[in-house]
C-alpha positions in Angstrom: -189.0 -63.4 -4.9 -186.4 -60.6 -5.7 -184.6 -62.5 -8.6 -188.3 -62.8 -10.2 -188.7 -59.5 -9.8 -185.3 -58.5 -10.9 -186.4 -60.4 -13.9 -189.1 -59.0 -14.8 -188.0 -55.5 -14.2 -185.2 -56.5 -16.4 -187.4 -57.8 -19.2 -189.6 -54.5 -18.6 -186.4 -52.1 -19.2 -185.5 -54.4 -22.5 -188.7 -53.8 -24.1 -188.9 -50.2 -23.6 -184.7 -50.2 -25.0 -186.2 -51.9 -28.3 -188.9 -50.1 -28.5 -187.1 -46.9 -28.3 -184.2 -48.0 -30.1 -186.6 -49.3 -33.2 -188.2 -45.9 -33.1 -185.1 -44.3 -32.9 -183.5 -46.0 -36.0 -186.5 -45.2 -37.9 -186.1 -41.6 -37.6 -186.3 -39.5 -40.9 -183.2 -37.7 -41.5 -184.1 -33.9 -41.5 -180.6 -31.9 -42.2 -177.6 -32.5 -44.2 -177.1 -33.5 -47.5 -177.8 -37.2 -49.3 -177.1 -38.3 -53.1 -180.1 -40.2 -54.7 -181.3 -41.9 -57.7 -183.9 -40.0 -59.7 -183.6 -36.5 -59.1 -182.6 -34.3 -61.9 -180.8 -31.4 -59.9 -180.6 -30.0 -56.1 -183.4 -29.5 -54.4 -183.4 -28.5 -51.0 -186.3 -29.4 -48.0 -187.1 -27.3 -45.5 -189.0 -28.1 -42.2 -189.5 -24.8 -40.3 -189.7 -24.5 -36.2 -193.2 -25.9 -36.7 -192.0 -29.1 -38.8 -194.2 -27.8 -41.9 -192.0 -28.8 -45.2 -191.0 -26.5 -47.6 -189.6 -27.5 -51.1 -187.4 -25.9 -53.3 -186.6 -27.3 -56.6 -185.0 -26.5 -59.9 -187.6 -28.6 -61.8 -191.3 -29.7 -61.7 -190.5 -33.3 -61.3 -187.7 -32.4 -58.6 -190.5 -30.4 -56.7 -193.1 -33.7 -56.9 -190.3 -36.3 -56.0 -189.2 -34.3 -53.1 -193.1 -34.0 -52.2 -193.1 -38.1 -52.1 -189.5 -38.3 -50.3 -191.0 -36.4 -47.4 -194.2 -37.8 -47.0 -192.7 -41.1 -47.2 -190.2 -40.1 -44.7 -193.2 -38.9 -42.1 -196.3 -40.5 -42.8 -195.7 -44.2 -44.4 -197.5 -46.2 -41.8 -200.4 -44.1 -42.1 -200.6 -43.8 -46.1 -199.9 -47.8 -46.5 -203.6 -48.3 -43.9 -205.3 -45.6 -45.5 -204.4 -46.8 -49.3 -205.2 -50.5 -47.9 -208.4 -49.4 -46.6 -209.6 -48.3 -50.5 -208.2 -51.0 -52.1 -209.8 -53.4 -49.5 -206.6 -55.2 -48.1 -207.0 -54.5 -44.6 -207.3 -58.0 -44.0 -204.5 -59.3 -44.5 -202.7 -57.3 -42.0 -205.1 -56.6 -39.7 -207.0 -59.6 -39.4 -210.6 -61.2 -39.7 -212.7 -58.3 -37.5 -211.4 -56.1 -41.4 -213.0 -58.6 -43.9 -216.6 -56.5 -44.0 -214.3 -53.0 -44.6 -212.5 -55.1 -47.5 -216.0 -56.0 -49.1 -217.2 -52.9 -48.9 -214.0 -51.0 -50.7 -213.6 -53.8 -53.2 -217.0 -52.8 -54.2 -216.2 -49.2 -54.3 -213.0 -50.0 -56.0 -214.6 -51.8 -58.7 -212.1 -52.9 -61.4 -213.8 -52.2 -64.1 -214.5 -48.2 -63.4 -210.7 -48.1 -61.6 -209.4 -49.2 -65.2 -211.3 -47.0 -67.2 -210.4 -43.8 -65.0 -207.0 -44.5 -64.5 -206.7 -45.2 -68.9 -207.9 -42.1 -69.6 -206.2 -40.1 -67.2 -204.3 -37.1 -68.5 -200.9 -37.6 -69.5 -199.5 -34.5 -67.6 -201.4 -35.5 -64.5 -199.8 -39.0 -64.8 -196.2 -37.8 -65.2 -196.6 -35.9 -61.8 -198.0 -38.8 -60.4 -195.1 -40.7 -61.3 -192.5 -38.0 -59.8 -194.5 -38.1 -56.6 -194.3 -42.1 -56.5 -190.9 -42.3 -57.5 -189.8 -39.8 -54.6 -191.9 -41.8 -52.1 -190.9 -45.4 -53.1 -186.8 -44.5 -52.9 -187.3 -43.3 -49.4 -189.4 -46.6 -48.7 -186.7 -48.7 -50.3 -183.5 -46.9 -48.4 -184.7 -46.4 -44.7 -185.7 -48.2 -42.1 -189.7 -49.0 -41.2 -191.6 -47.0 -38.8 -192.1 -49.3 -35.6 -195.9 -50.0 -36.9 -194.4 -52.2 -39.7 -192.6 -54.4 -37.5 -194.9 -54.9 -34.9 -198.1 -56.2 -37.9 -194.8 -58.1 -39.1 -194.7 -56.7 -42.7 -193.0 -54.3 -44.6 -194.0 -51.2 -46.6 -195.5 -51.5 -50.2 -194.0 -50.0 -52.7 -196.9 -47.4 -53.9 -198.2 -47.3 -57.5 -201.1 -45.3 -59.1 -203.9 -48.0 -58.2 -202.8 -47.1 -54.6 -203.4 -43.1 -55.0 -206.8 -44.3 -56.8 -207.5 -46.1 -53.9 -207.1 -43.1 -51.4 -209.5 -41.4 -53.5 -212.2 -44.6 -53.1 -211.9 -44.3 -49.7 -212.4 -40.2 -49.4 -215.4 -40.7 -51.6 -216.9 -43.4 -49.0 -216.2 -41.0 -46.7 -217.5 -38.0 -48.0 -220.6 -39.7 -49.7 -222.9 -40.7 -46.4 -226.4 -41.8 -48.4 -225.9 -45.1 -48.6 -225.4 -45.8 -44.7 -228.1 -43.0 -43.8 -230.8 -44.3 -46.1 -231.1 -48.1 -44.9 -231.6 -46.6 -41.3 -234.6 -44.5 -42.6 -235.8 -47.9 -44.2 -235.9 -50.1 -40.9 -237.4 -46.7 -38.9 -240.6 -46.9 -41.6 -240.8 -50.7 -41.4 -241.2 -50.3 -37.9 -242.6 -47.0 -36.8 -246.4 -46.3 -36.9 -248.9 -43.3 -36.7 -245.8 -40.7 -37.1 -245.4 -38.5 -40.1 -242.2 -39.3 -41.9 -241.7 -36.3 -43.5 -240.0 -34.9 -41.0 -237.1 -37.5 -41.1 -235.9 -36.0 -44.4 -233.8 -32.6 -45.3 -236.0 -32.5 -48.6 -239.8 -32.7 -46.8 -241.7 -31.0 -50.0 -244.0 -33.9 -50.2 -246.3 -35.5 -47.6 -244.2 -38.6 -48.0 -246.5 -40.6 -45.6 -249.4 -40.5 -48.3 -247.5 -42.7 -50.4 -244.1 -44.5 -49.1 -243.0 -47.6 -50.1 -239.6 -49.1 -48.5 -237.4 -50.2 -51.8 -235.2 -52.7 -49.4 -235.1 -53.9 -46.0 -231.5 -53.7 -44.4 -229.3 -52.7 -41.6 -225.8 -51.2 -42.0 -222.0 -52.5 -41.0 -220.4 -50.0 -38.7 -217.7 -49.8 -40.7 -216.3 -46.2 -39.0 -215.7 -47.9 -35.7 -214.0 -50.4 -38.0 -211.9 -47.4 -39.2 -211.1 -46.1 -35.7 -207.7 -44.1 -36.0 -207.7 -43.7 -39.7 -209.9 -41.1 -40.6 -213.0 -40.1 -41.9 -214.9 -36.6 -43.3 -217.9 -35.9 -41.4 -218.4 -32.1 -41.7 -217.0 -29.0 -42.5 -216.6 -24.7 -42.0 -215.5 -22.7 -44.7 -216.4 -19.4 -45.2 -215.0 -16.4 -47.4 -215.3 -12.6 -46.8 -215.4 -9.8 -49.6 -212.7 -7.1 -49.4 -215.3 -4.5 -48.8 -216.0 -6.4 -45.2 -212.2 -6.6 -44.0 -209.9 -4.0 -42.4 -207.4 -4.7 -45.1 -209.4 -4.6 -48.4 -208.6 -7.6 -49.4 -210.5 -10.6 -48.9 -210.4 -13.4 -46.2 -210.7 -17.1 -46.3 -211.4 -19.3 -43.4 -211.8 -23.2 -43.6 -211.8 -25.5 -40.9 -212.7 -29.1 -42.3 -214.2 -31.7 -39.9 -212.7 -35.0 -39.9 -212.2 -37.9 -37.2 -209.6 -37.6 -35.1 -206.8 -39.9 -35.4 -202.9 -39.9 -34.2 -201.4 -39.1 -36.6 -203.6 -36.0 -38.0 -204.6 -36.6 -41.2 -203.5 -33.2 -42.9 -200.1 -32.7 -44.6 -198.7 -29.4 -44.7 -196.1 -28.8 -47.4 -194.8 -25.6 -49.3 -193.6 -26.2 -52.5 -192.3 -24.6 -55.6 -190.2 -24.9 -58.5 -188.2 -22.2 -60.6 -188.7 -24.0 -64.1 -192.5 -22.9 -64.2 -192.8 -20.5 -61.3 -194.7 -22.5 -59.3 -195.5 -22.2 -55.5 -198.3 -23.6 -53.6 -198.8 -23.6 -50.0 -200.7 -26.9 -49.5 -203.0 -29.2 -47.0 -202.4 -32.7 -48.8 -204.3 -35.5 -48.5 -202.6 -39.3 -47.9 -200.8 -40.0 -51.0 -202.2 -37.3 -53.1 -199.9 -34.6 -54.4 -202.5 -32.2 -55.6 -203.1 -30.2 -52.4 -206.9 -30.5 -51.6 -206.7 -27.1 -49.9 -204.2 -24.3 -50.7 -203.2 -20.8 -51.3 -200.9 -18.6 -53.0 -200.5 -15.2 -53.7 -203.6 -15.0 -56.3 -205.9 -17.0 -54.8 -206.8 -20.1 -52.1 -209.6 -22.6 -51.0 -211.0 -24.6 -49.2 -213.8 -27.1 -48.6 -216.5 -28.7 -47.0 -218.5 -31.5 -47.6 -221.9 -30.9 -49.9 -224.1 -33.1 -48.7 -225.5 -33.7 -52.4 -227.6 -36.7 -52.9 -225.6 -39.5 -54.9 -226.8 -42.7 -53.8 -230.0 -44.5 -54.5 -230.7 -48.3 -53.7 -232.7 -50.4 -55.7 -234.9 -54.1 -55.0 -234.1 -55.8 -58.0 -235.8 -58.3 -59.2 -235.1 -62.0 -59.2 -234.2 -62.5 -62.5 -232.0 -59.2 -62.9 -229.8 -58.9 -65.8 -226.3 -59.7 -64.5 -224.2 -57.0 -67.1 -221.0 -58.1 -65.5 -219.1 -59.9 -62.9 -215.9 -59.4 -60.8 -214.4 -61.8 -59.0 -211.5 -61.2 -56.2 -209.5 -62.8 -53.5 -209.4 -61.7 -50.1 -206.3 -62.1 -48.0 -207.1 -62.8 -44.1 -204.6 -62.8 -41.6 -204.2 -66.3 -39.8 -207.1 -67.3 -42.1 -207.7 -68.8 -45.1 -208.4 -66.4 -48.2 -211.8 -65.6 -49.0 -213.4 -65.5 -52.6 -215.4 -62.5 -53.3 -217.7 -61.8 -56.0 -219.3 -58.6 -57.2 -222.6 -58.6 -59.6 -223.1 -55.5 -61.4 -226.6 -55.2 -62.7 -227.7 -52.0 -65.1 -228.3 -49.7 -62.0 -225.2 -50.7 -60.4 -223.1 -53.1 -58.1 -225.2 -55.7 -56.3 -224.4 -54.6 -52.5 -226.2 -57.3 -50.2 -223.2 -57.9 -48.1 -222.6 -54.5 -47.7 -226.0 -53.3 -46.2 -226.4 -56.9 -44.8 -230.6 -57.4 -46.0 -232.1 -58.5 -42.6 -235.0 -60.8 -44.2 -235.0 -63.6 -47.2 -237.2 -61.1 -49.2 -234.6 -58.3 -49.6 -232.1 -59.7 -51.8 -230.4 -58.2 -54.9 -230.0 -54.8 -53.4 -228.5 -52.4 -56.0 -226.7 -48.9 -55.4 -226.3 -46.2 -58.0 -223.7 -44.1 -56.8 -222.1 -40.7 -58.7 -218.8 -42.4 -58.2 -219.2 -45.4 -60.8 -220.3 -43.2 -63.7 -218.5 -42.5 -66.6 -216.3 -39.8 -67.0 -215.8 -39.0 -63.1 -212.3 -37.2 -63.4 -211.6 -36.9 -59.3 -207.9 -37.3 -60.0 -207.8 -34.2 -62.5 -210.0 -32.2 -60.7 -207.7 -32.1 -57.2 -204.4 -31.1 -60.0 -206.8 -28.9 -61.7 -207.6 -26.4 -58.3 -203.9 -26.9 -57.4 -202.9 -25.9 -60.6 -205.5 -22.8 -61.5 -204.5 -19.1 -61.8 -207.8 -17.5 -61.5 -211.9 -18.1 -60.8 -212.4 -19.8 -64.1 -209.7 -22.1 -64.2 -211.2 -23.4 -60.2 -214.7 -23.7 -61.9 -213.1 -25.7 -64.8 -211.3 -28.3 -62.1 -214.8 -28.2 -60.2 -216.9 -29.6 -63.0 -215.1 -32.0 -64.3 -215.6 -34.2 -61.2 -218.6 -36.2 -60.8 -218.1 -37.5 -57.5 -217.0 -36.6 -54.7 -219.6 -34.2 -53.7 -217.9 -31.1 -52.1 -218.1 -27.6 -52.0 -215.5 -25.5 -53.0 -214.9 -22.4 -51.0 -212.9 -19.5 -52.9 -211.3 -16.3 -52.6 -208.7 -14.2 -54.7 -206.7 -11.4 -54.5 -208.8 -9.7 -57.1 -211.7 -9.5 -55.0 -214.0 -12.2 -55.9 -215.5 -15.0 -53.5 -217.4 -18.3 -54.0 -219.0 -21.0 -53.1 -218.8 -24.0 -56.3 -220.5 -27.4 -56.0 -218.4 -30.2 -57.1 -220.0 -33.5 -57.6 -223.5 -34.5 -59.6 -226.6 -33.7 -58.7 -229.7 -36.1 -60.3 -232.5 -35.1 -62.2 -235.1 -37.4 -61.0 -238.4 -38.4 -62.6 -240.4 -37.9 -59.2 -237.6 -35.0 -57.7 -239.5 -33.9 -54.1 -239.3 -37.7 -53.5 -237.2 -39.2 -51.0 -234.9 -42.1 -52.4 -237.2 -44.1 -50.2 -240.5 -43.2 -52.2 -240.2 -45.5 -54.8 -243.3 -45.0 -57.5 -243.1 -47.7 -60.3 -241.9 -45.1 -63.1 -239.2 -43.4 -60.7 -235.7 -42.7 -62.7 -232.9 -40.9 -62.7 -233.1 -38.6 -65.8 -229.2 -37.2 -66.0 -227.6 -34.8 -64.4 -227.9 -30.9 -63.6 -224.9 -29.0 -66.1 -222.4 -27.2 -63.9 -223.9 -23.9 -64.9 -227.3 -25.1 -63.4 -226.1 -25.8 -59.7 -226.9 -23.4 -57.0 -223.6 -22.2 -57.2 -222.5 -18.3 -55.1 -220.6 -16.0 -56.4 -219.8 -12.5 -55.3 -223.0 -11.9 -52.8 -224.2 -8.8 -52.5 -223.9 -8.9 -48.9 -220.2 -9.8 -49.1 -220.0 -13.2 -47.2 -219.9 -16.7 -48.3 -220.5 -19.4 -45.8 -221.0 -23.1 -46.1 -221.0 -25.5 -43.2 -222.9 -28.4 -44.9 -226.1 -26.7 -45.4 -228.7 -26.8 -47.9 -227.5 -23.9 -50.6 -229.1 -21.1 -50.3 -229.0 -20.5 -54.2 -231.1 -22.5 -55.7 -232.7 -22.1 -58.9 -236.5 -22.0 -60.1 -237.3 -25.3 -61.2 -234.2 -27.1 -60.6 -234.1 -29.7 -57.6 -231.3 -29.8 -55.8 -231.4 -32.8 -53.5 -229.2 -33.7 -50.0 -229.2 -34.8 -46.8 -227.7 -31.6 -45.2 -227.2 -30.8 -41.5 -229.4 -28.2 -40.1 -228.8 -24.4 -40.7 -227.7 -24.4 -37.3 -223.8 -23.8 -37.5 -224.7 -21.6 -41.2 -226.9 -19.3 -39.4 -224.4 -18.7 -36.3 -221.2 -17.9 -39.0 -223.4 -15.7 -40.8 -224.6 -13.7 -37.8 -221.6 -13.6 -36.7 -219.8 -11.9 -39.4 -222.7 -9.6 -40.1 -221.7 -7.9 -36.9 -218.9 -6.2 -38.4 -217.2 -4.7 -41.8 -213.4 -4.5 -40.6 -212.9 -8.1 -39.9 -209.1 -8.8 -39.4 -207.0 -11.7 -38.6 -207.3 -11.5 -34.5 -210.9 -11.3 -35.0 -211.5 -13.7 -36.9 -209.6 -16.2 -34.7 -212.4 -15.7 -32.1 -215.1 -16.8 -34.7 -213.4 -20.0 -35.7 -213.1 -20.9 -32.3 -216.0 -19.5 -31.0 -218.1 -23.1 -28.6 -221.3 -21.1 -29.3 -224.4 -21.7 -31.5 -227.4 -19.0 -31.8 -229.8 -22.6 -31.5 -228.5 -22.7 -27.9 -230.4 -19.8 -26.4 -233.7 -20.8 -28.5 -233.2 -24.3 -27.0 -232.4 -22.4 -23.1 -235.8 -20.5 -23.5 -237.8 -23.9 -24.4 -236.2 -25.8 -21.5 -236.4 -23.3 -19.0 -240.4 -22.7 -19.7 -241.0 -26.5 -19.8 -239.5 -27.2 -16.3 -241.2 -24.5 -14.8 -244.5 -26.1 -15.2 -243.7 -28.8 -12.7 -242.5 -29.0 -9.1 -238.7 -29.1 -8.9 -236.3 -31.0 -6.2 -233.8 -28.2 -4.6 -231.2 -29.5 -6.7 -233.1 -29.0 -9.7 -233.8 -25.3 -8.7 -230.1 -24.9 -8.6 -228.9 -26.3 -11.8 -231.6 -24.6 -13.4 -230.6 -21.4 -12.0 -227.3 -22.2 -13.1 -228.2 -23.1 -16.5 -230.1 -19.9 -17.1 -227.2 -17.8 -16.6 -225.6 -19.2 -19.5 -224.7 -17.7 -22.6 -224.3 -20.4 -24.8 -221.0 -21.0 -25.5 -219.9 -24.7 -24.7 -216.4 -23.8 -23.1 -214.3 -26.7 -20.4 -214.6 -24.6 -17.8 -218.5 -23.9 -17.8 -221.2 -25.8 -15.9 -224.1 -24.6 -17.7 -223.3 -26.9 -21.1 -222.8 -29.8 -18.9 -226.4 -29.8 -18.0 -227.6 -28.3 -21.2 -225.9 -30.7 -23.8 -227.1 -33.6 -21.1 -230.2 -32.6 -21.0 -230.5 -32.5 -25.0 -229.4 -36.1 -25.8 -232.2 -37.4 -23.5 -234.7 -34.9 -25.2 -233.9 -36.6 -28.3 -234.1 -40.0 -27.3 -237.3 -39.6 -25.6 -238.4 -38.2 -28.6 -237.2 -41.2 -31.3 -238.2 -43.6 -28.9 -240.6 -45.0 -31.2 -237.5 -46.1 -33.6 -235.9 -48.6 -31.2 -232.8 -50.0 -31.5 -232.9 -48.0 -35.3 -232.3 -44.5 -32.9 -228.9 -45.1 -32.6 -228.4 -45.3 -36.2 -230.6 -42.4 -37.2 -228.8 -40.6 -34.3 -225.7 -40.6 -36.2 -227.1 -39.5 -39.5 -226.6 -35.6 -40.8 -229.8 -34.5 -40.9 -231.3 -35.8 -37.8 -231.0 -32.6 -36.4 -232.9 -30.9 -39.0 -235.5 -33.7 -37.6 -235.2 -32.7 -34.1 -235.1 -28.8 -34.9 -238.2 -29.4 -36.8 -240.3 -30.8 -33.9 -239.2 -28.2 -31.4 -241.3 -26.0 -33.5 -244.3 -28.5 -33.4 -244.9 -29.1 -30.0 -248.2 -31.3 -29.9 -247.0 -33.6 -33.0 -247.6 -36.9 -32.4 -243.4 -38.2 -32.6 -243.6 -36.3 -28.7 -245.4 -39.2 -27.5 -244.0 -41.9 -25.7 -244.9 -45.0 -27.1 -244.8 -47.2 -24.2 -246.6 -44.7 -21.9 -250.6 -44.2 -21.2 -250.9 -40.5 -21.5 -250.1 -38.6 -24.7 -246.9 -36.5 -24.1 -246.4 -33.2 -25.4 -243.1 -31.5 -26.3 -243.1 -29.9 -22.5 -243.5 -32.9 -21.2 -240.9 -34.6 -22.8 -238.4 -31.3 -22.4 -239.1 -31.3 -18.7 -238.5 -35.4 -18.3 -235.3 -35.3 -19.8 -234.1 -32.3 -17.5 -235.0 -33.8 -14.4 -233.2 -37.0 -15.8 -230.4 -35.3 -16.8 -229.9 -33.7 -13.3 -230.4 -37.2 -11.5 -227.8 -38.8 -13.8 -225.0 -35.6 -13.3 -225.4 -36.1 -9.7 -224.7 -39.8 -9.4 -222.1 -39.4 -12.0 -219.9 -36.0 -10.5 -221.7 -35.5 -7.3 -223.9 -33.6 -5.4 -221.9 -30.4 -5.9 -223.2 -28.7 -9.2 -220.1 -26.4 -9.3 -218.2 -29.4 -10.4 -220.3 -30.5 -13.0 -217.9 -28.5 -15.8 -218.1 -29.3 -19.4 -214.5 -30.4 -19.3 -215.1 -33.7 -17.2 -217.6 -35.2 -19.8 -216.0 -33.6 -22.7 -212.6 -35.2 -23.2 -211.2 -35.9 -26.4 -208.7 -38.7 -27.1 -207.1 -38.9 -30.8 -206.5 -42.8 -31.8 -203.9 -44.5 -33.6 -204.8 -47.3 -35.8 -203.6 -49.6 -32.9 -206.5 -48.4 -30.9 -208.7 -51.5 -30.4 -205.9 -53.3 -28.8 -205.9 -51.8 -25.2 -201.9 -52.8 -24.6 -200.7 -50.4 -27.6 -203.6 -47.9 -27.5 -202.1 -46.8 -24.2 -198.3 -46.3 -26.3 -199.9 -45.0 -29.2 -203.1 -43.2 -28.7 -203.2 -39.5 -27.5 -205.6 -38.4 -24.5 -208.3 -38.0 -23.3 -208.1 -34.3 -23.0 -210.6 -31.8 -21.7 -212.5 -30.1 -25.0 -214.0 -26.8 -25.7 -216.8 -27.0 -28.8 -219.5 -29.2 -28.5 -222.1 -30.6 -31.1 -223.4 -27.6 -33.7 -220.9 -24.8 -32.6 -218.8 -23.3 -35.2 -216.0 -25.4 -33.0 -217.7 -28.0 -33.8 -215.4 -30.9 -31.5 -218.4 -33.3 -31.0 -219.7 -36.6 -30.7 -220.8 -38.6 -33.7 -223.0 -41.6 -31.8 -225.5 -41.3 -29.0 -224.6 -44.2 -26.8 -221.1 -43.2 -25.7 -221.8 -40.2 -23.7 -220.2 -36.7 -24.6 -217.3 -38.2 -25.8 -215.8 -36.3 -29.0 -214.5 -37.8 -31.9 -214.6 -35.7 -34.4 -214.0 -31.8 -35.4 -211.7 -29.3 -37.1 -209.0 -31.5 -38.9 -207.0 -28.1 -39.4 -208.1 -24.7 -38.9 -206.8 -22.1 -41.9 -207.0 -18.1 -42.1 -205.8 -16.5 -45.0 -205.7 -12.7 -45.5 -205.0 -12.0 -49.1 -203.2 -8.5 -48.7 -200.5 -10.0 -46.5 -200.3 -14.0 -48.2 -196.8 -14.3 -46.8 -197.9 -15.0 -43.2 -201.6 -16.4 -42.7 -202.3 -18.9 -39.7 -203.5 -22.3 -39.1 -203.2 -25.0 -36.7 -203.2 -28.8 -36.5 -204.7 -31.3 -34.0 -201.3 -32.9 -33.4 -198.4 -32.0 -36.1 -197.2 -32.4 -39.1 -195.3 -35.6 -38.5 -196.2 -39.1 -38.2 -193.2 -40.3 -36.3 -193.7 -40.7 -32.4 -189.8 -39.4 -31.9 -190.6 -36.3 -34.0 -190.5 -33.0 -32.8 -193.2 -32.1 -35.1 -195.7 -35.0 -33.7 -197.5 -33.4 -31.7 -195.8 -29.8 -31.0 -199.0 -28.5 -32.2 -201.5 -30.4 -29.9 -201.6 -28.2 -26.7 -202.5 -24.7 -28.8 -205.1 -26.6 -30.9 -206.8 -27.6 -27.3 -206.6 -23.9 -26.4 -208.0 -22.7 -29.3 -204.4 -20.8 -30.4 -203.0 -20.4 -33.9 -199.8 -20.6 -35.4 -198.0 -18.8 -38.5 -198.2 -20.6 -41.8 -195.5 -19.3 -43.2 -195.5 -18.6 -47.4 -192.7 -16.8 -48.4 -189.3 -18.3 -48.7 -187.5 -15.2 -47.5 -189.0 -15.7 -44.4 -189.2 -19.1 -43.4 -185.1 -19.3 -43.9 -184.8 -16.5 -41.8 -186.5 -18.2 -39.1 -183.4 -21.0 -38.6 -185.4 -24.4 -40.6 -183.7 -27.4 -40.8 -182.5 -28.1 -44.1 -181.8 -31.3 -46.0 -180.2 -31.2 -49.3 -181.0 -33.6 -52.1 -178.4 -34.1 -54.6 -178.7 -36.2 -58.0 -176.4 -39.2 -58.2 
């Protein structure tokens, strides 16, 4: 027995040692000197004490080359997966579970659309991409692959321009939720009776219930679960403060885009400059894209949020619809035979039956009209233009040439300008007030609004630009800009916070950006209190209500009241949406389901409040009191009778999943967490759950936090959820995690002189 135990221990130690040495072997070189092919001159890659890369090059080519080299050294496995996802090539390395994802992205990454965009690519942009790809591929060819590649039994793929385009496809899916939301609406309308459907939609200018006709009958595959650990965009906050409202007299820019948490995190920070053209930009880069999605320099800076402009329409085609082209492809599947996949294109767009899963034999030939498919879209040039802009007018130009993705560009500059610009097409529809589900025979897309017709906001009188995935507040008369926005909850909370003072600085802005507070919490607190007091209570319920009413509306991990509040809130929503049946969990994920909820809170006797399966006719207060009592009973069973132990941090715990998270053994090695987390759904600090069937477990939130005061660009402030490296043995893999979880920041050093004084690691690249 001892011998067997000894052998087992020996094997375990051998496995651990093998893993360690495999990790060590792929560890990137961070200091010293290398002679490499492809460079024109001496180039230095500094890593400051936080692991942020600072690239100093003589030429533009060498700067982009070194950026590619650095990204490959830190993130090659993560970037391989995201690129494969965008091209529909995950099943060949991850197996048959990913076939559905591959079909989705084979459709979105249409060869016809792709070839058109890449053929017309600006030669200057293409040259920068080629420099970047050369550096990236050189690293892949001349260094040991990370351990994840060994575990999958594959080698890293050298990247080409189609890999970079695939990332843009992936991002466009992430930025546009309308296809998956629309099919949820249609299923609800098929099943729910005697309810006013106007509450379901962000646009409710018309009484939909009088003339509804469903377009398709379908359900949507849960792609987000299949893409767990890769990261998809799902919200965002950003704001800009005019210099007349700051202590320094210069604008302040704040941004924290919300993305599903992953290990490693999605952003790559790099401070890049070259002497040839005097270019210098501190950027937050998305995978395989050498142009910053967010950035700043001494002149200007920008952040982004998802605009949620409605850019998708689904159509039920006739059986004899005209097929305008067919695209055939072969999906390779690990461990199984390859699959032939065919996409038929109609005049409206591709037929997407397999993507949206038609649920009956009559619901076939479903076509998707998506802005990303339209001619003239220039997403690559748009991101390039943002990173090269020298002023507001050039930012406008870069924003205007992109039809998709739909984003808000939140901007500030050293000249005192602040702005929110809308990127992406907004359709003119023949029946602009109708939901996508209200299809009259003559309903058509008539064109798109021009860039100047969109509801941008530039230098407002109050001095504040705020964007929180809400409906624009600057709609122009006669122009019907439609969307599926979030409620105004976060927008109002941020704006009301900013209006409290006119001398903002970095320290006070940190408090706003990390505030786990929502103005609606206080309103809900009164509704719950008044409803519960109408009915007899147990002693435990009375104690819980007393604790709850002492609450100030913040959701922090050490507090008890937010646990009571959020559990009650979740149960109210479930009782309210009982008519939806299994569609409740689908609609609950929809971003504008909160608009539905908040509208009905203001209409306490609407039919939606009646619980369908009970004889009495319930109103809002009856349902709210039921939910509170259910919540207290549940928390007692789960957390114990002592209410003082019902801390929010016990139920609100964040895990940052690696792409291997689906394997329970590898998950223990590669995942990070769980960690108790501040924040909540609809708070400014938007660390939150998405689904309504997994408790309060958060899966998404700030993917970075940035604060820039244009009076002192040399030192700004930021933080990442983990770190800048994707290599598990790197000191920069999770060095920022503890500070992120504690709502702290670190310096973002723009000045190379200051950075060099901090004692960075220096890797010198020399041409052969």
